[in-house]
A tleap script that builds the chain and sets N, CA, C and O, in Angstrom:
source leaprc.protein.ff14SB
mol = sequence {
  NMET PRO SER ARG ILE GLU THR LEU LEU ALA
  GLU ALA ARG SER ARG ILE VAL ARG TYR THR
  PRO GLU GLU ALA ALA ALA ASP PRO GLU LEU
  LEU ILE VAL ASP ILE ARG SER VAL ASP GLU
  ARG GLU ARG ALA ALA VAL ILE PRO TRP ARG
  ALA ASP GLN THR SER GLU TRP ARG ASP GLU
  GLU LEU ALA GLY ARG ARG LEU CYS LEU VAL
  CYS MET HIE GLY HIE SER SER SER LEU ALA
  ALA ALA THR LEU VAL ALA LEU GLY VAL GLU
  ALA GLY ASP LEU VAL GLY GLY TYR GLU ALA
  TRP GLN ALA ALA CGLN
}
set mol.1.N position { 27.441 -7.468 -0.220 }
set mol.1.CA position { 26.487 -8.160 -1.069 }
set mol.1.C position { 25.112 -8.123 -0.384 }
set mol.1.O position { 24.994 -8.478 0.789 }
set mol.2.N position { 24.072 -7.695 -1.116 }
set mol.2.CA position { 22.739 -7.635 -0.503 }
set mol.2.C position { 22.207 -9.037 -0.197 }
set mol.2.O position { 22.531 -10.012 -0.876 }
set mol.3.N position { 21.381 -9.099 0.846 }
set mol.3.CA position { 20.756 -10.373 1.193 }
set mol.3.C position { 19.707 -10.724 0.139 }
set mol.3.O position { 19.347 -9.889 -0.691 }
set mol.4.N position { 19.228 -11.949 0.180 }
set mol.4.CA position { 18.211 -12.381 -0.793 }
set mol.4.C position { 16.934 -11.566 -0.648 }
set mol.4.O position { 16.309 -11.213 -1.648 }
set mol.5.N position { 16.537 -11.263 0.592 }
set mol.5.CA position { 15.309 -10.484 0.778 }
set mol.5.C position { 15.508 -9.051 0.288 }
set mol.5.O position { 14.589 -8.465 -0.285 }
set mol.6.N position { 16.689 -8.480 0.504 }
set mol.6.CA position { 16.960 -7.133 -0.006 }
set mol.6.C position { 16.896 -7.109 -1.532 }
set mol.6.O position { 16.387 -6.154 -2.120 }
set mol.7.N position { 17.408 -8.148 -2.165 }
set mol.7.CA position { 17.355 -8.252 -3.621 }
set mol.7.C position { 15.914 -8.392 -4.093 }
set mol.7.O position { 15.510 -7.744 -5.059 }
set mol.8.N position { 15.141 -9.232 -3.420 }
set mol.8.CA position { 13.734 -9.429 -3.767 }
set mol.8.C position { 12.953 -8.124 -3.628 }
set mol.8.O position { 12.163 -7.777 -4.505 }
set mol.9.N position { 13.173 -7.401 -2.528 }
set mol.9.CA position { 12.493 -6.121 -2.327 }
set mol.9.C position { 12.899 -5.108 -3.393 }
set mol.9.O position { 12.048 -4.388 -3.916 }
set mol.10.N position { 14.175 -5.046 -3.718 }
set mol.10.CA position { 14.644 -4.102 -4.743 }
set mol.10.C position { 14.013 -4.408 -6.096 }
set mol.10.O position { 13.616 -3.492 -6.816 }
set mol.11.N position { 13.919 -5.684 -6.445 }
set mol.11.CA position { 13.288 -6.068 -7.711 }
set mol.11.C position { 11.812 -5.697 -7.711 }
set mol.11.O position { 11.304 -5.167 -8.699 }
set mol.12.N position { 11.120 -5.973 -6.607 }
set mol.12.CA position { 9.696 -5.637 -6.510 }
set mol.12.C position { 9.502 -4.130 -6.625 }
set mol.12.O position { 8.625 -3.666 -7.354 }
set mol.13.N position { 10.308 -3.380 -5.915 }
set mol.13.CA position { 10.160 -1.925 -5.897 }
set mol.13.C position { 10.504 -1.284 -7.234 }
set mol.13.O position { 10.047 -0.178 -7.523 }
set mol.14.N position { 11.292 -1.953 -8.042 }
set mol.14.CA position { 11.620 -1.407 -9.365 }
set mol.14.C position { 10.424 -1.482 -10.311 }
set mol.14.O position { 10.423 -0.833 -11.357 }
set mol.15.N position { 9.410 -2.265 -9.954 }
set mol.15.CA position { 8.240 -2.455 -10.818 }
set mol.15.C position { 7.009 -1.687 -10.359 }
set mol.15.O position { 5.969 -1.734 -11.017 }
set mol.16.N position { 7.114 -0.976 -9.229 }
set mol.16.CA position { 5.930 -0.310 -8.685 }
set mol.16.C position { 6.183 1.176 -8.466 }
set mol.16.O position { 7.323 1.641 -8.460 }
set mol.17.N position { 5.084 1.907 -8.287 }
set mol.17.CA position { 5.151 3.310 -7.875 }
set mol.17.C position { 5.202 3.316 -6.355 }
set mol.17.O position { 4.434 2.608 -5.702 }
set mol.18.N position { 6.094 4.105 -5.795 }
set mol.18.CA position { 6.196 4.219 -4.340 }
set mol.18.C position { 5.785 5.634 -3.966 }
set mol.18.O position { 6.358 6.603 -4.463 }
set mol.19.N position { 4.798 5.753 -3.093 }
set mol.19.CA position { 4.259 7.045 -2.682 }
set mol.19.C position { 4.790 7.426 -1.310 }
set mol.19.O position { 4.898 6.576 -0.427 }
set mol.20.N position { 5.121 8.695 -1.127 }
set mol.20.CA position { 5.422 9.180 0.216 }
set mol.20.C position { 4.086 9.370 0.930 }
set mol.20.O position { 3.049 9.449 0.271 }
set mol.21.N position { 4.087 9.445 2.259 }
set mol.21.CA position { 2.822 9.709 2.952 }
set mol.21.C position { 2.156 10.992 2.468 }
set mol.21.O position { 0.932 11.051 2.344 }
set mol.22.N position { 2.949 12.009 2.198 }
set mol.22.CA position { 2.394 13.284 1.737 }
set mol.22.C position { 1.742 13.144 0.365 }
set mol.22.O position { 0.662 13.688 0.135 }
set mol.23.N position { 2.384 12.421 -0.545 }
set mol.23.CA position { 1.817 12.201 -1.881 }
set mol.23.C position { 0.514 11.413 -1.791 }
set mol.23.O position { -0.468 11.754 -2.449 }
set mol.24.N position { 0.507 10.364 -0.980 }
set mol.24.CA position { -0.689 9.531 -0.848 }
set mol.24.C position { -1.842 10.322 -0.242 }
set mol.24.O position { -2.978 10.212 -0.704 }
set mol.25.N position { -1.563 11.112 0.781 }
set mol.25.CA position { -2.611 11.891 1.442 }
set mol.25.C position { -3.186 12.964 0.525 }
set mol.25.O position { -4.360 13.315 0.641 }
set mol.26.N position { -2.370 13.484 -0.379 }
set mol.26.CA position { -2.801 14.583 -1.247 }
set mol.26.C position { -3.512 14.130 -2.514 }
set mol.26.O position { -4.047 14.966 -3.243 }
set mol.27.N position { -3.535 12.843 -2.796 }
set mol.27.CA position { -4.096 12.338 -4.053 }
set mol.27.C position { -5.480 11.740 -3.819 }
set mol.27.O position { -5.582 10.604 -3.357 }
set mol.28.N position { -6.556 12.482 -4.131 }
set mol.28.CA position { -7.907 11.992 -3.865 }
set mol.28.C position { -8.316 10.799 -4.728 }
set mol.28.O position { -9.281 10.107 -4.404 }
set mol.29.N position { -7.595 10.552 -5.819 }
set mol.29.CA position { -7.920 9.429 -6.699 }
set mol.29.C position { -7.249 8.130 -6.267 }
set mol.29.O position { -7.573 7.067 -6.796 }
set mol.30.N position { -6.336 8.198 -5.330 }
set mol.30.CA position { -5.571 7.038 -4.886 }
set mol.30.C position { -6.338 6.311 -3.787 }
set mol.30.O position { -6.692 6.909 -2.771 }
set mol.31.N position { -6.593 5.027 -3.991 }
set mol.31.CA position { -7.295 4.230 -2.985 }
set mol.31.C position { -6.261 3.556 -2.093 }
set mol.31.O position { -5.491 2.712 -2.552 }
set mol.32.N position { -6.247 3.929 -0.823 }
set mol.32.CA position { -5.297 3.360 0.130 }
set mol.32.C position { -5.869 2.056 0.670 }
set mol.32.O position { -6.998 2.012 1.157 }
set mol.33.N position { -5.068 0.993 0.574 }
set mol.33.CA position { -5.487 -0.338 1.018 }
set mol.33.C position { -4.543 -0.784 2.128 }
set mol.33.O position { -3.355 -1.011 1.899 }
set mol.34.N position { -5.093 -0.904 3.329 }
set mol.34.CA position { -4.315 -1.289 4.506 }
set mol.34.C position { -4.219 -2.807 4.556 }
set mol.34.O position { -5.229 -3.483 4.754 }
set mol.35.N position { -3.018 -3.353 4.378 }
set mol.35.CA position { -2.850 -4.808 4.379 }
set mol.35.C position { -2.235 -5.309 5.681 }
set mol.35.O position { -1.815 -6.463 5.768 }
set mol.36.N position { -2.179 -4.436 6.704 }
set mol.36.CA position { -1.637 -4.874 7.992 }
set mol.36.C position { -2.561 -5.908 8.627 }
set mol.36.O position { -3.750 -5.972 8.315 }
set mol.37.N position { -2.001 -6.707 9.514 }
set mol.37.CA position { -2.799 -7.710 10.225 }
set mol.37.C position { -3.734 -7.014 11.214 }
set mol.37.O position { -3.540 -5.846 11.551 }
set mol.38.N position { -4.738 -7.737 11.666 }
set mol.38.CA position { -5.676 -7.203 12.656 }
set mol.38.C position { -4.915 -6.737 13.890 }
set mol.38.O position { -5.194 -5.661 14.420 }
set mol.39.N position { -3.962 -7.534 14.351 }
set mol.39.CA position { -3.173 -7.163 15.532 }
set mol.39.C position { -2.427 -5.851 15.322 }
set mol.39.O position { -2.398 -5.003 16.214 }
set mol.40.N position { -1.827 -5.682 14.156 }
set mol.40.CA position { -1.097 -4.442 13.878 }
set mol.40.C position { -2.034 -3.245 13.847 }
set mol.40.O position { -1.692 -2.175 14.349 }
set mol.41.N position { -3.212 -3.417 13.262 }
set mol.41.CA position { -4.179 -2.307 13.216 }
set mol.41.C position { -4.690 -1.976 14.609 }
set mol.41.O position { -4.877 -0.804 14.934 }
set mol.42.N position { -4.920 -2.990 15.438 }
set mol.42.CA position { -5.400 -2.739 16.795 }
set mol.42.C position { -4.338 -2.049 17.643 }
set mol.42.O position { -4.669 -1.199 18.470 }
set mol.43.N position { -3.066 -2.401 17.452 }
set mol.43.CA position { -1.983 -1.787 18.233 }
set mol.43.C position { -1.730 -0.341 17.821 }
set mol.43.O position { -1.455 0.502 18.676 }
set mol.44.N position { -1.816 -0.047 16.556 }
set mol.44.CA position { -1.444 1.285 16.076 }
set mol.44.C position { -2.681 2.157 15.870 }
set mol.44.O position { -2.983 3.005 16.710 }
set mol.45.N position { -3.364 1.969 14.818 }
set mol.45.CA position { -4.574 2.701 14.437 }
set mol.45.C position { -4.850 2.363 12.990 }
set mol.45.O position { -4.156 1.539 12.394 }
set mol.46.N position { -5.850 2.989 12.431 }
set mol.46.CA position { -6.243 2.696 11.059 }
set mol.46.C position { -6.151 3.976 10.236 }
set mol.46.O position { -6.570 5.041 10.689 }
set mol.47.N position { -5.604 3.870 9.033 }
set mol.47.CA position { -5.580 5.000 8.106 }
set mol.47.C position { -7.002 5.195 7.598 }
set mol.47.O position { -7.643 4.222 7.199 }
set mol.48.N position { -7.515 6.426 7.600 }
set mol.48.CA position { -8.884 6.649 7.130 }
set mol.48.C position { -9.072 6.178 5.683 }
set mol.48.O position { -8.219 6.397 4.823 }
set mol.49.N position { -10.205 5.532 5.444 }
set mol.49.CA position { -10.528 5.030 4.105 }
set mol.49.C position { -10.968 6.168 3.217 }
set mol.49.O position { -11.449 7.198 3.690 }
set mol.50.N position { -10.797 5.968 1.924 }
set mol.50.CA position { -11.310 6.920 0.938 }
set mol.50.C position { -12.495 6.317 0.201 }
set mol.50.O position { -12.878 6.780 -0.873 }
set mol.51.N position { -13.061 5.289 0.787 }
set mol.51.CA position { -14.237 4.643 0.199 }
set mol.51.C position { -15.152 4.252 1.348 }
set mol.51.O position { -14.719 4.165 2.497 }
set mol.52.N position { -16.388 4.025 1.038 }
set mol.52.CA position { -17.369 3.653 2.054 }
set mol.52.C position { -17.027 2.291 2.642 }
set mol.52.O position { -17.066 1.288 1.931 }
set mol.53.N position { -16.700 2.240 3.906 }
set mol.53.CA position { -16.330 0.984 4.550 }
set mol.53.C position { -17.496 0.007 4.640 }
set mol.53.O position { -17.282 -1.200 4.753 }
set mol.54.N position { -18.708 0.506 4.593 }
set mol.54.CA position { -19.865 -0.373 4.737 }
set mol.54.C position { -20.306 -0.998 3.421 }
set mol.54.O position { -21.164 -1.881 3.408 }
set mol.55.N position { -19.722 -0.544 2.312 }
set mol.55.CA position { -20.138 -1.106 1.022 }
set mol.55.C position { -19.513 -2.475 0.799 }
set mol.55.O position { -18.437 -2.765 1.322 }
set mol.56.N position { -20.187 -3.312 0.023 }
set mol.56.CA position { -19.600 -4.585 -0.378 }
set mol.56.C position { -18.715 -4.315 -1.577 }
set mol.56.O position { -19.150 -3.704 -2.552 }
set mol.57.N position { -17.467 -4.771 -1.508 }
set mol.57.CA position { -16.535 -4.518 -2.605 }
set mol.57.C position { -16.819 -5.449 -3.762 }
set mol.57.O position { -16.958 -6.662 -3.603 }
set mol.58.N position { -16.899 -4.853 -4.908 }
set mol.58.CA position { -17.051 -5.612 -6.138 }
set mol.58.C position { -15.903 -5.224 -7.052 }
set mol.58.O position { -15.385 -4.111 -6.965 }
set mol.59.N position { -15.508 -6.129 -7.918 }
set mol.59.CA position { -14.386 -5.855 -8.818 }
set mol.59.C position { -14.599 -4.586 -9.633 }
set mol.59.O position { -13.658 -3.821 -9.841 }
set mol.60.N position { -15.829 -4.352 -10.098 }
set mol.60.CA position { -16.069 -3.184 -10.940 }
set mol.60.C position { -15.868 -1.870 -10.180 }
set mol.60.O position { -15.592 -0.844 -10.801 }
set mol.61.N position { -15.997 -1.881 -8.868 }
set mol.61.CA position { -15.755 -0.668 -8.092 }
set mol.61.C position { -14.275 -0.296 -8.095 }
set mol.61.O position { -13.927 0.880 -7.985 }
set mol.62.N position { -13.427 -1.274 -8.218 }
set mol.62.CA position { -11.988 -1.028 -8.187 }
set mol.62.C position { -11.367 -0.956 -9.576 }
set mol.62.O position { -10.195 -0.611 -9.719 }
set mol.63.N position { -12.148 -1.280 -10.590 }
set mol.63.CA position { -11.619 -1.276 -11.959 }
set mol.63.C position { -11.072 0.106 -12.299 }
set mol.63.O position { -11.766 1.114 -12.163 }
set mol.64.N position { -9.834 0.137 -12.737 }
set mol.64.CA position { -9.220 1.390 -13.126 }
set mol.64.C position { -8.705 2.242 -11.984 }
set mol.64.O position { -8.104 3.288 -12.228 }
set mol.65.N position { -8.923 1.829 -10.746 }
set mol.65.CA position { -8.439 2.608 -9.597 }
set mol.65.C position { -6.965 2.339 -9.364 }
set mol.65.O position { -6.496 1.213 -9.537 }
set mol.66.N position { -6.242 3.363 -8.975 }
set mol.66.CA position { -4.852 3.200 -8.549 }
set mol.66.C position { -4.858 2.861 -7.067 }
set mol.66.O position { -5.522 3.525 -6.272 }
set mol.67.N position { -4.123 1.835 -6.705 }
set mol.67.CA position { -4.081 1.383 -5.321 }
set mol.67.C position { -2.736 1.716 -4.696 }
set mol.67.O position { -1.695 1.640 -5.350 }
set mol.68.N position { -2.771 2.084 -3.429 }
set mol.68.CA position { -1.559 2.279 -2.632 }
set mol.68.C position { -1.666 1.341 -1.439 }
set mol.68.O position { -2.468 1.569 -0.533 }
set mol.69.N position { -0.857 0.283 -1.439 }
set mol.69.CA position { -0.894 -0.690 -0.356 }
set mol.69.C position { -0.037 -0.207 0.806 }
set mol.69.O position { 1.031 0.377 0.618 }
set mol.70.N position { -0.535 -0.465 2.016 }
set mol.70.CA position { 0.162 -0.030 3.220 }
set mol.70.C position { 0.292 -1.202 4.177 }
set mol.70.O position { -0.701 -1.837 4.533 }
set mol.71.N position { 1.523 -1.488 4.592 }
set mol.71.CA position { 1.764 -2.454 5.668 }
set mol.71.C position { 2.396 -1.667 6.818 }
set mol.71.O position { 2.386 -0.436 6.786 }
set mol.72.N position { 2.930 -2.324 7.805 }
set mol.72.CA position { 3.467 -1.608 8.957 }
set mol.72.C position { 4.763 -0.852 8.631 }
set mol.72.O position { 4.914 0.304 9.025 }
set mol.73.N position { 5.695 -1.489 7.918 }
set mol.73.CA position { 7.009 -0.887 7.684 }
set mol.73.C position { 7.314 -0.597 6.213 }
set mol.73.O position { 8.299 0.082 5.923 }
set mol.74.N position { 6.506 -1.086 5.284 }
set mol.74.CA position { 6.744 -0.847 3.865 }
set mol.74.C position { 7.477 -1.961 3.150 }
set mol.74.O position { 8.023 -1.742 2.069 }
set mol.75.N position { 7.503 -3.152 3.729 }
set mol.75.CA position { 8.155 -4.284 3.066 }
set mol.75.C position { 7.119 -5.198 2.406 }
set mol.75.O position { 7.179 -5.438 1.200 }
set mol.76.N position { 6.174 -5.703 3.194 }
set mol.76.CA position { 5.135 -6.597 2.656 }
set mol.76.C position { 4.334 -5.911 1.561 }
set mol.76.O position { 3.950 -6.539 0.575 }
set mol.77.N position { 4.083 -4.613 1.740 }
set mol.77.CA position { 3.296 -3.882 0.745 }
set mol.77.C position { 4.026 -3.798 -0.593 }
set mol.77.O position { 3.385 -3.824 -1.644 }
set mol.78.N position { 5.346 -3.699 -0.573 }
set mol.78.CA position { 6.113 -3.675 -1.827 }
set mol.78.C position { 5.943 -4.978 -2.586 }
set mol.78.O position { 5.714 -4.979 -3.795 }
set mol.79.N position { 6.057 -6.090 -1.867 }
set mol.79.CA position { 5.922 -7.403 -2.507 }
set mol.79.C position { 4.500 -7.618 -3.021 }
set mol.79.O position { 4.306 -8.119 -4.128 }
set mol.80.N position { 3.505 -7.236 -2.214 }
set mol.80.CA position { 2.109 -7.403 -2.626 }
set mol.80.C position { 1.781 -6.517 -3.827 }
set mol.80.O position { 1.101 -6.960 -4.753 }
set mol.81.N position { 2.256 -5.277 -3.821 }
set mol.81.CA position { 1.993 -4.369 -4.940 }
set mol.81.C position { 2.634 -4.881 -6.224 }
set mol.81.O position { 2.025 -4.800 -7.291 }
set mol.82.N position { 3.849 -5.406 -6.137 }
set mol.82.CA position { 4.516 -5.949 -7.326 }
set mol.82.C position { 3.734 -7.134 -7.882 }
set mol.82.O position { 3.650 -7.309 -9.098 }
set mol.83.N position { 3.163 -7.944 -7.000 }
set mol.83.CA position { 2.341 -9.072 -7.444 }
set mol.83.C position { 1.100 -8.568 -8.169 }
set mol.83.O position { 0.740 -9.096 -9.221 }
set mol.84.N position { 0.438 -7.544 -7.612 }
set mol.84.CA position { -0.745 -6.979 -8.269 }
set mol.84.C position { -0.386 -6.372 -9.623 }
set mol.84.O position { -1.132 -6.534 -10.589 }
set mol.85.N position { 0.742 -5.679 -9.703 }
set mol.85.CA position { 1.185 -5.103 -10.980 }
set mol.85.C position { 1.384 -6.209 -12.011 }
set mol.85.O position { 1.010 -6.050 -13.173 }
set mol.86.N position { 1.970 -7.325 -11.590 }
set mol.86.CA position { 2.173 -8.458 -12.504 }
set mol.86.C position { 0.848 -9.021 -12.999 }
set mol.86.O position { 0.788 -9.630 -14.067 }
set mol.87.N position { -0.220 -8.817 -12.219 }
set mol.87.CA position { -1.557 -9.279 -12.598 }
set mol.87.C position { -2.340 -8.215 -13.360 }
set mol.87.O position { -3.505 -8.428 -13.698 }
set mol.88.N position { -1.713 -7.069 -13.633 }
set mol.88.CA position { -2.363 -6.031 -14.418 }
set mol.88.C position { -3.071 -4.957 -13.624 }
set mol.88.O position { -3.783 -4.137 -14.205 }
set mol.89.N position { -2.897 -4.934 -12.307 }
set mol.89.CA position { -3.530 -3.924 -11.457 }
set mol.89.C position { -2.558 -2.763 -11.279 }
set mol.89.O position { -1.360 -2.979 -11.097 }
set mol.90.N position { -3.065 -1.536 -11.329 }
set mol.90.CA position { -2.216 -0.365 -11.110 }
set mol.90.C position { -2.046 -0.174 -9.608 }
set mol.90.O position { -2.911 0.402 -8.948 }
set mol.91.N position { -0.934 -0.658 -9.073 }
set mol.91.CA position { -0.718 -0.644 -7.627 }
set mol.91.C position { 0.682 -0.174 -7.293 }
set mol.91.O position { 1.628 -0.381 -8.054 }
set mol.92.N position { 0.792 0.456 -6.152 }
set mol.92.CA position { 2.068 0.872 -5.593 }
set mol.92.C position { 2.001 0.683 -4.093 }
set mol.92.O position { 1.086 0.040 -3.580 }
set mol.93.N position { 2.970 1.242 -3.392 }
set mol.93.CA position { 2.925 1.127 -1.938 }
set mol.93.C position { 3.406 2.410 -1.288 }
set mol.93.O position { 3.893 3.325 -1.953 }
set mol.94.N position { 3.258 2.453 0.025 }
set mol.94.CA position { 3.627 3.614 0.814 }
set mol.94.C position { 5.030 3.424 1.370 }
set mol.94.O position { 5.278 2.487 2.130 }
set mol.95.N position { 5.941 4.305 0.996 }
set mol.95.CA position { 7.319 4.241 1.488 }
set mol.95.C position { 7.302 4.367 3.012 }
set mol.95.O position { 6.786 5.345 3.551 }
set mol.96.N position { 7.865 3.381 3.700 }
set mol.96.CA position { 7.927 3.424 5.160 }
set mol.96.C position { 6.698 2.890 5.862 }
set mol.96.O position { 6.681 2.794 7.089 }
set mol.97.N position { 5.658 2.537 5.098 }
set mol.97.CA position { 4.464 1.932 5.673 }
set mol.97.C position { 3.698 2.837 6.625 }
set mol.97.O position { 3.818 4.062 6.590 }
set mol.98.N position { 2.897 2.186 7.485 }
set mol.98.CA position { 2.055 2.925 8.424 }
set mol.98.C position { 2.897 3.802 9.346 }
set mol.98.O position { 2.489 4.908 9.700 }
set mol.99.N position { 4.071 3.306 9.735 }
set mol.99.CA position { 4.920 4.098 10.626 }
set mol.99.C position { 5.262 5.449 10.000 }
set mol.99.O position { 5.257 6.466 10.694 }
set mol.100.N position { 5.557 5.475 8.708 }
set mol.100.CA position { 5.856 6.733 8.020 }
set mol.100.C position { 4.604 7.597 7.911 }
set mol.100.O position { 4.672 8.818 8.055 }
set mol.101.N position { 3.456 6.959 7.655 }
set mol.101.CA position { 2.183 7.692 7.574 }
set mol.101.C position { 1.919 8.403 8.898 }
set mol.101.O position { 1.598 9.591 8.927 }
set mol.102.N position { 2.058 7.659 9.988 }
set mol.102.CA position { 1.798 8.213 11.317 }
set mol.102.C position { 2.777 9.342 11.635 }
set mol.102.O position { 2.373 10.370 12.178 }
set mol.103.N position { 4.041 9.168 11.309 }
set mol.103.CA position { 5.049 10.192 11.585 }
set mol.103.C position { 4.788 11.473 10.793 }
set mol.103.O position { 5.140 12.564 11.240 }
set mol.104.N position { 4.175 11.340 9.623 }
set mol.104.CA position { 3.913 12.500 8.765 }
set mol.104.C position { 2.671 13.277 9.189 }
set mol.104.O position { 2.463 14.404 8.739 }
set mol.105.N position { 1.849 12.691 10.044 }
set mol.105.CA position { 0.596 13.349 10.446 }
set mol.105.C position { 0.821 14.435 11.472 }
set mol.105.O position { -0.133 15.079 11.908 }
savepdb mol mol.pdb
quit
């Protein structure tokens, strides 16, 4: 019997698009959003942005953009992406998180 968190993750993942690192890297229209903590980013590294980091983000800049959320292992990003989808945002996550991204490089 799956644990409650496994069930929650499975339900969340059934509602989102899940991208492999290769798919995410190859899609110039996909905006990668790193949701890892500051500590996690400092320990590992940062995935290059596809948008100007110095710009101030406004809602209209993201309107209609497909988002790919990235956490360290691919769990938190699934839950966050499912929440955004429930709010009407086109969001998915990266299978395996930053660790998978790094391994694919």
